[in-house]
C-alpha positions in Angstrom: -3.9 35.4 11.7 -7.1 34.5 10.0 -5.4 34.2 6.6 -2.9 31.7 8.0 -5.7 29.6 9.3 -7.5 29.6 5.9 -4.2 28.7 4.2 -3.6 25.9 6.6 -7.2 24.6 6.1 -6.8 24.8 2.4 -3.5 22.9 2.5 -5.1 20.2 4.7 -8.0 19.9 2.2 -5.6 19.6 -0.8 -3.5 16.9 1.1 -6.7 15.0 1.9 -7.8 15.1 -1.7 -4.5 13.9 -3.0 -4.5 11.0 -0.5 -8.0 10.0 -1.6 -6.8 9.8 -5.2 -4.7 6.8 -4.0 -7.6 5.1 -2.2 -10.7 3.3 -3.4 -12.8 0.3 -2.5 -10.6 -2.8 -2.2 -12.3 -4.6 -5.1 -11.6 -1.7 -7.4 -7.9 -1.5 -6.4 -7.3 -5.3 -6.7 -9.0 -5.3 -10.2 -6.9 -2.4 -11.4 -3.6 -3.9 -10.1 -4.5 -7.2 -11.9 -5.6 -5.7 -15.2 -3.2 -2.8 -15.6 -0.1 -4.2 -14.0 -0.6 -8.0 -13.9 -0.1 -8.0 -10.1 -1.5 -10.6 -7.8 -1.4 -10.8 -4.0 1.9 -12.3 -2.8 1.7 -11.8 0.9 -0.4 -10.1 3.6 -0.3 -9.2 7.3 -2.4 -7.5 10.0 -1.4 -4.1 11.1 -2.5 -1.7 13.8 -6.2 -0.9 14.1 -6.9 -4.2 12.3 -5.7 -2.7 8.9 -4.7 -5.3 6.4 -1.3 -4.8 4.6 -0.9 -6.6 1.3 1.9 -6.9 -1.2 0.9 -7.4 -4.8 3.4 -8.1 -7.5 3.9 -9.4 -11.1 6.4 -12.2 -11.5 6.6 -11.3 -15.2 7.3 -7.6 -15.1 8.7 -7.3 -11.5 6.3 -4.5 -10.6 5.0 -4.4 -7.0 2.5 -2.5 -4.9 1.9 -2.3 -1.1 -1.6 -1.6 0.0 -3.4 -1.0 3.3 -7.1 -1.8 3.7 -8.9 -0.1 6.5 -11.8 -1.8 8.4 -14.2 0.2 6.3 -13.1 -1.6 3.2 -11.2 1.4 1.7 -7.8 0.4 0.3 -4.9 2.9 -0.1 -1.7 2.5 -2.1 1.2 2.9 0.2 4.2 2.2 -2.1 5.1 0.7 -5.5 8.2 -0.1 -7.5 10.1 -2.5 -9.7 12.4 -5.5 -9.4 10.2 -7.6 -7.1 11.8 -10.9 -6.1 10.3 -13.7 -4.1 12.6 -14.9 -1.3 12.4 -18.0 0.9 15.2 -17.3 3.4 15.6 -19.4 6.6 16.1 -17.7 9.9 19.7 -17.9 11.2 20.2 -20.4 14.1 19.6 -19.0 17.6 22.6 -17.4 19.1 24.0 -16.5 15.6 24.3 -12.7 15.2 24.2 -12.9 11.4 
């Protein structure tokens, strides 16, 4: 039973360390996204617990990254990918199920 607890604790520690590899102070993350990928902030929103969600993207390469910044200033990478497109779609008229 004790060995299972130690293994679970070790797995949790490894998971936390891997998560921290994807997190850094916001200024560091923003600078790296700009210099390495040419990405700039395209949109943002406020999430639960006052976390700030931001979408960074490069219009030239199409790369994109979603980040979440916690109230302590630490920013974590949540997702990234290719083929970013900016859309300006109007909402359908009220009563239209489209």
